[in-house]
N, C-alpha and C positions, 0 to 999 in steps of 0.2 A: 503494500500498501505507499508506497513512493518513503520518503525522508521525511524527518521530524519527530520529535518527541511528544510523549503524553504526559498527562500532569494529572493529579487527581486533587480537587477542591470540593468538599462539602458531596463526598458521595456522586461525585462527574468526573468522569477521564475524561481531559479534553485530548485532542489530537490534531494537526490541521487538516486529517482529511475524514476524521471522526468523532464524534461524542456519544458518547453511554454516559445516559444515568439515571439511578433509583428515582424514583418519581414516588412512589409509595412504597411504606412498610408493614408487616404484620406488629400487631402490639409487640413483639419480641424482640422488634430491629430486623428481624429473618425479612431480605430483600421479597417485594412483591410485586410491583410491577418497576420495571425497567423499559427507559426509550434510549433507541438506537438512532442516530442522526447520522446518513452518509452525506459526503459531501465529495465531490470529483469522482463520482463513480458512472459513468454513462449506464442509463437503462431505458426502454421503452415506456415512455407513456401514454399512447396511440400510434395507430396501426391505419392508415388510410390509403389501399394500395400500394404502391412501389415507394410512399412518403412513410416515414419513420419517425416520430417527433422522438427527440430524447431530452430526457431531463437529467441534471446530473447531481441532484438535491434529492436522497430518499430518508423518507423517516418508517421506522417501527418501532412499535409498543408490543413488550412480553408481559402478559401475567401469569408468575407461577404458584404451582401450586404451594400448600403453605409444607406439605411434608418434603418440599424439595432438597434434594436432589432425587429421590422415591418419584415414582408417576411423573415420569417424564411426558408422557405422551397428554396429559393434562395441562402444559403450558399452551398459552393461548397467543400464535402471534396476529396481530394486527396491522395491516399497514394505513400509515398516517397521513400516507400524499399517494398520488395516481402513481399505478405499474400499469402494463401492460405484462400482463401474466396469468397463463391457463387454471393457478391455484389461487388465485385472486380477483373478488369479484368489484370491487370498487374500496373508496377509503373506507375506512371505520368497519371494515369487515372483517372476520374471523377468516384468516388462512386455512387451506385445505393442506395442510402438511403436517408430516410427524417429525415430529423432535425425536432425533437418532443421538443425543448426548446434552450435554451441563451447556452451561450458558455460552460459554467461550465457544463450543462447537457449531451454537445455532446463530450467531451473531458469524460466527466464518459463511456459513451457509447461506444467510440472509444474503452475502457480497455475492456469491454463487448464483442465488436466486433473480438478484438483480441482473445481470451479466445474461441469465439463463442457459446456466449449463445445464446439459441436458439429462449429468444424472442427478440434478436436482430440481429437472422440473418433471422428467421420467414421463416420456410421453409413452401410450399405450403400444405405437408401432416397434419401442424399444426394446419396450418393459411388460413381458407377457402380465405379471400382476398390480403393473399401473393400469390406474385408472384415469378418466377423463375432465381430474378435476372438477370443479367451479363453472368452469367458462369453457365447455368444448368448442364454440367457434375461436375462441386464443387457443388452444390445443390444436385444432383444424389450420390455423395459420401459420403454427408454428411446425406443424408436421409438414406443409404442404411446403413452406419456404424451404425448409431444412434447418433441424437442431444446432446443428455443426459450426454450419457458415454464419446462422444468428449468433454464436458462441463469437466465435472469432471475431467476426466485425467488431461487436460490442468489447471484446480484447483488446481489440487496434484502439478502438477509438478512447482506449483506456490508457492507455502504452501513449500512445499521443498526447494525450493530453497533460500524460505526467511530464514531457519534455517538455510541456510550453506552460507548463504550471504556474511561473510565474509572472506569465502575461495578467496585467490589469483588467483587460479589455474581454479576457474572457466570458461566452455566453453561458449563464444558465438553462437554455434550451435554444436545442434544433432543429434543423428536419435533415433529414439522412433522406438517398436515393436510391433504393435497389439495384439491382441489376438484375 
């Protein structure tokens, strides 16, 4: 995720490319709700034909069960910003995503989900035990265009953004055209 250091202050870990904040705790001070804010990470927010609308800011909220780290399947992941993803229907809705690890793993998986990595999106044409997610039309687009091609495109945008990271005129949103 580029260079820079993170700093913890009052249950907030801040880094030039992300912020992790504890926004709610249980009465015994165990973490209940965590917000993850990604910056400089290209992700689709809309697709119109061959036009991709891309944003570089993505926010998520995680609600942890009181018995965390047990019952990892009860962790809720909610998108707080737009993301064109087959397993997310919209802002404020619970993602259709099974958690396979603790919070640090979830944060890494969220990055892969924003970049539409095939192993995290799990299209049913590539994974026999996978379903169509929450939005079959998004999954059909993803399969039709090509999961690896989309992932490669977003990774290339991310890499080029890292090179020009210090440019003051970097856009928050832009439109890409697919071949």
